[in-house]
C-alpha positions, -999 to 999 in steps of 0.1 A, spaced: -897 -447 454 -869 -458 428 -833 -463 432 -806 -441 413 -796 -454 382 -758 -462 386 -739 -463 350 -721 -499 342 -691 -476 329 -657 -459 356 -666 -422 356 -634 -399 355 -624 -380 389 -605 -351 381 -580 -343 412 -566 -307 406 -530 -306 420 -513 -275 438 -492 -257 430 -460 -246 455 -432 -223 466 -402 -234 482 -392 -200 509 -348 -207 522 -344 -169 528 -359 -146 551 -375 -125 524 -409 -111 509 -420 -135 484 -451 -124 465 -465 -162 451 -495 -157 433 -511 -125 422 -549 -124 415 -571 -144 436 -565 -179 448 -565 -208 472 -539 -213 500 -536 -251 508 -507 -258 531 -479 -239 546 -448 -268 556 -415 -262 578 -392 -282 560 -366 -269 584 -372 -244 616 -353 -210 621 -328 -198 640 -324 -175 661 -350 -147 678 -381 -132 658 -388 -164 641 -420 -159 623 -440 -167 590 -462 -144 578 -491 -143 556 -510 -123 538 -539 -121 514 -520 -92 493 -496 -84 468 -472 -64 495 -463 -76 528 -494 -54 542 -530 -53 539 -550 -80 552 -530 -109 574 -544 -141 565 -518 -155 597 -489 -153 617 -470 -184 628 -442 -173 657 -412 -201 668 -429 -224 638 -414 -260 643 -398 -282 625 -420 -306 603 -449 -289 616 -478 -289 586 -503 -257 587 -536 -262 567 -554 -233 552 -576 -247 523 -589 -213 523 -598 -185 496 -581 -154 495 -590 -125 466 -554 -98 458 -527 -124 459 -509 -140 483 -476 -130 498 -454 -149 526 -428 -129 551 -406 -148 564 -383 -139 587 -354 -152 613 -326 -135 640 -302 -160 628 -308 -183 604 -338 -186 579 -361 -218 575 -371 -239 546 -409 -230 540 -428 -250 516 -463 -231 506 -486 -248 488 -515 -232 468 -536 -229 439 
């Protein structure tokens, strides 16, 4: 069996980077309209108070197909998804006292 031919020059490898959206208030944020990929949800600062949560939707509104909900997110947590969404990416952040600081990575 012949061996594969390996080129004698470097092969360019392209890495597509991710976009991001930083959320620092209790709000509904449409991060992206249309199809894409959710990479990470990073908790930079944890929210305080009761009812702390971050809810992720495959939608352009705060309804429809729920991707996930994290209650009482901990500072420094990184939730890795690497999943496709079809309709859009919407994040709902809620807290009883002080909102957290979250970074959403997507493309």
